[in-house]
N, C-alpha and C positions, 0 to 999 in steps of 0.2 A: 168804634173805633176807642172811645173811653175807654171800655173794658179792656182793649188790648193794650191802651197806654198803661192802665193800672197793673196790670199783668206784667208787665216789661219792668215797669219801676219796681215791683214787689221782688223781680228776679233778680234786681240788682242790689236789694239792700243786705244781702251777704256779702258782698263785696266791701261794704262799709267797716265792718267788723274784723277785717284781716290785721292781724298783729304785723308791727312794723318789722321788717327785714333788714339786717345788716348791708349796708351800699357803702360805695368807695369815698372817703373822705367824710364819712359820717360817724359820728359815735351813737350806738344805740344800747341803752341800757333796760334791758327788762327788770321788773321788781316783782317783789310778791306784795307791794303798797296797792292800794284801791286808788283809783284816778283822784280823788278828791284828797285824800292824802297825798300823793305824790304831787299836783297841783302844789298845795299849801309849803310842802317840804322844800319844794324847788324854789318858792318864791323866797321863803326864808335863806335858804343856801345864797340865793342871790346878793341877798343884803349881807349876809355874813361874809361873803367873800368880795366885797366893795364894790359892787356894780349895782345898778337901778333896774328896776323892773319899769322898762318904759312904755309898752302897749301889754295888752292881753287881748286876745280875739278867740271865738269859737263857735262853732255853729250848734254844738248841743242843746242849749238852753232855747234857742231861738227856735229850733227844730221841733223840740218840746212843745214850746207855746201854740205851734201849729199842730198838735197832735202828730207827730213823727217823733219814734225813739231811735236814736243812732246813738254808739257808742259815745263815751267820755273823749274829748278831743279841744284841746286848748294849746295855742299859740301864744310862746310869752317872747315878749321883744325885751332884750337885756343889753344894756351897754353904759356909759358912764360918760360926763364931760370930759374927764381928763383924755379919754382914749379919745373922743370925737374930734378933740383940738390936737391932739397928735396926729391922727389919721389925716384929717383936714391939711396938715402940713407938709405930707407925704402926696397926698392924692385928692383934689376935689371931689372928680367921679366916685371914687370907694366909699363916698359917704351916702351913696344910695342904699348900700347895703346894712347900714346901721340903722335900727339897733338888730343885732343878730338874734336871730329866733331860736329857742327851744321849744320842742314840740313834747306834749304828753298826751298821750293816745291811752284808750283802755283797751286791754286785751280782750279775747275771747273767753276767758276763764274769769273775768273780772279784776284780774291784775292791772298794773299800767307799766307802761314803758316809756322812758325820757329819751330823746332822740334830739340830736341837732347835728347840722354841719359844723365842720369844724372851723373856726376863725381863719385857720391858715388857707383853709380850700375856699371860702367865702373871698377873700382878697387877694387872694393868687392873680387873677386875672388884671389887678391894676398894680401890682407891683415892678413887673418888668426889670427884676432887679433892679428897681429904684429905693435908693436909700434906706428908710429905716420902716418900713411897711410892712416888710418880713418878719421883722423883730418884735413889732407891735401884736401882728398875729399871733405869732409863738407865744407872747405873753399871755394873749386872750384866750389861748389853746388851754393853756395850764390853769388860769382862772374858771373856765368851761370846764374842764374836768374835773376840778375841785368842787364845783356845784355840784355835779352830777353823784360825786361821790359822796357829798354830804347828803344829798337829797335821797339816794336809794339806799342809805343805811338806816 
């Protein structure tokens, strides 16, 4: 039984290395950069565009510590207090989405991709034509696009 489980797990590993695909409401930016370089450049671009890296998480290093090799994978939570206060003024439930995440993944060929759900998509369920939330989300769309452009150059 253990051998069967091991074989099934090994067969599933190639699925972990799949490159990010475009999807509705997402921005997907493949680059020629390595994973580590794109992570560092994304963090720098976040700061340069007036936002803050609030969180970072990824399974790559923890998996390596367990003897498992997986492609680079990092989720970077991005926001700032100005946007937090403005979003809260419009919708308390919308703050469950903050920080908004950017996702850096290592591709099969050793390059990396920066992906994220557009903030306008993330906050759409909370706006209901209500107040300024759609405008705030559009401001964040512009900032996230600027971060991506700076990070992948």
